[in-house]
N, C-alpha and C positions, 0 to 999 in steps of 0.2 A: 500537553499542548499549550503553547503560549498564545494568549489572547492578543489579537491585534488592537492597536490603540491609535486614536486620533488626538493630536494636540490641537486645541482650539483657542484662538485669540480674537479679541476685538481691538481695533486700532483706529487712530486718527493722528496723523503726523507723529509717528512713533519711531522715525528713522534713527534717532540718536541711540535708542536702547535696544531696538528689535534684534539686531544681529547677535548680540550676546545671548539673548533669550533663545533664539533658534539654534545657536551652536550647542546649547546645553541639552537639546532634545533630539540628538542624532539618532536615537533608537526608535523614534516615532515611525509608524507605518504610514501616517498621513498628517499633514499640517493644514488646518483650515483657518483662514484668516478672513474675518468679516470686517470690512473697512467702511467708515462712514464719511469718506471724502478727503483723504489725505492729499496734500499738495507738495509734500517733500519727497524723499526717496524711499518711503515705506514700501510702496508697491514693487519697486525695483529690487529691494532686499528680499521681499517675499518671493519674487520670481526666481531669484538666485538659489533659494532653498526649496524650489519646486512646490511652494504652497498653493493650495487651492484658494483663490481669492474671490470673494463675493462682496459686492457693494450692497450696503443696507443703510438707509438714512437712520439717524439716531432715534432709538426707541426708549432710552432710559437704560441704566446699567443692567438690571435684572432681565428685562425683556430682550435686550440686545444679546446678552450672553446665552440666553435660552435659544434664541434664533440661531446663534452660531453652533450650539450643540446639535441642533436638529439638522444642520447641513453636513455633519460628519458621516463618514461611510461606516464607521465601526461603533459598536455600542459602548465600549470602554473609552472614556474621554478624560483627558487631562486639560483643565482650563487654566490658562496663565494670562497675566497681563504682560504687555510688551516690556515693561521695566522690571520684570522678574526673570530669574534664571535658576536652574536647579544646581545645588551643590553636587559634587561627584557622589557623595554618600546617598543623597536623595535619589539621584538617577539610578544608582545601583539598587536601592530599595524598591523603586517602582518596577524596574526590569525583573527583579526577583519575584515580586508579588504577582506579576502578570502570568507567571507559569501556573499558579494555583491560587486564585483569589479566595480568601476566606470570609470576606465581607462584601457588602454592596457598594461601599464607599470608603475612602481613606482620607484622613487629615494629616497634616504635618506642620511643623513649626515654620513660621515666616520670620525672617531676620531683616529688620528694617534699617536702612542707612539714613542717618540724620546728622547734619552738621559735620560731615566728613568722617563719621564712624558708624559701624554697625552696632546698634543697641543690643544689649544682652539681658536686659532686665526691664522692669516696669511695664508700661503700656506697649513698648516696642518689641518685646520678646517674652514668651514664644509666639504670641499672636497666631494661635492655631487656626489653620485654614483648610477647609474641606474643598479639595480641587480635583481629586481623582475618583471617578464613580462610573457605575454602570447606568447609562442614561435610561434604561428600561425601569429602573427602580429609584431614580433620583432626578431632580430638576432644579433649575434656578428659580428663586422666588420672583414675584412680579414687582418687587420694590425698585423704584427708580434710582435709589441710592442706598448704600449699606445693604446690598443684596446678599443673599446667602443660599446655600444649597439645601433643599428639602429632600431628605432620604427616607424611604419607607422601611429599609432594613437595617442591619447592624453596620456600625461604623467603627473602624479601627485606626490606629495611629501608625505612621511609618517613621523610621529613623532618617535623619538628614534634614537640612534646612532649605527652604525656598528663600532665595536671596532677593531682597527688594531694594533696588538701587535706582531711584527715580531721577537723580541728578538735579533736583530742584534746590534753589536757594530759598531762604526763609520768605522772601517777598512772594515768590511764586507759590510756595507752600501755603501761605496765608490766603492768597487769592483763591486757591482751590478749596481751602477750608471754608471760606466765605460762601462759595457756591454750594458746598455740601450742606452747611447749616441751613441755608435757605430751602434747599430741597427737603431736608429733614423736617423743618418746621411746617412746610406745606403738606408733607405726608401725614404728620401728626394732626394737623388741622382737618385734613380730609377724613380722618378717622374719628373726629370728634373729641380729640384729646385737648385738655386744658392745662395751664400752668399758672402758678402764682408766685408771690415773693419767696415762699419756702423753697420752691424748685430752683429759683434763680440763685439763692444763697447756698443751699445745702448740697445740690447736685455737684457743683465744682469742688466743694470741700471734701465730700465723700470720695470723689474721683481721685483727688490729690492724695488722700490718706491711703486708698487702696493701692494705687500704682507707684507712688513715690516712696511710701514707707513700707507697707506690707509686702509689695512685690519688688522692693529694693531698687527703685529707679534711680536713687541717689548714687548707686554704684556706677552708673554710666556718666558720672561727672556733670559738667555744664550742659552737655548735649541732652542728658537725661532730664535735667531741670527744665530746660527750655521746651523740650518735647511735651512733658506733662503739663507745663504752664499753658501751652497753646491748647492742649486737650481740655483743660479746665475752662479756659476762655470759650472754647467752642461749645461746651455744655451750657454755659451761661447765655451765649448769644443765641443758641438754638431755641431756648425757652423764651428769651426776650422777643425773638421774631414770632414765635407762636402767640405770645400775648398780644403783640401788635396786630397779627392777622385777625384775632378775635375782635379786637377793638375796631378795626377798620370794617369788619363785616356787619357791625351794628347799624 
């Protein structure tokens, strides 16, 4: 018996990427799209693919995704972002596993496009992402950024790549990273975490060593160098913002 599956997305003004995403999940028994106020053609595209559309004001990434999961009609859910789509190999793997799931959740590699090319090394790949799960045994964390799936049972890997093609230029990418580092710093502050000079200096250095050298990010050429450089800068800025929050709170 094949298990029915709901594909679940959260969106806001995702019209430029959404159609490619929905085209890649033609096997879905249901598409659930939770939108937080799109003013472009996102909702028209969703209607063309007969998606169930629900409006929900923004709750933060983790809570928003969990809300979307709870709106699905089926217990097996595949959670995607609008700028992601399944490779044919991954679509085949998901279809095959639904005939006889051997785990409560499945993760697969995410392949990120940056500066015009899909990264295959370093921080950009394989970027393992847990997105397919039985919602009775797993759920999204409550984190407002860098959310993740919490699973009670075994998790296995699937063959194939989740393709991530945001279409952002570096300026927009940096703008998004600035928002994310602010949210991360606020989250750490709320948990009582602190940072000092050692974190500012050594966190970026260790990150560069791990992803550019050990994980061979240098093989992705200039795009790989720029990608990890921004990642290291993000680490520095996140802790700088955390230090600032503690100083302002005194």
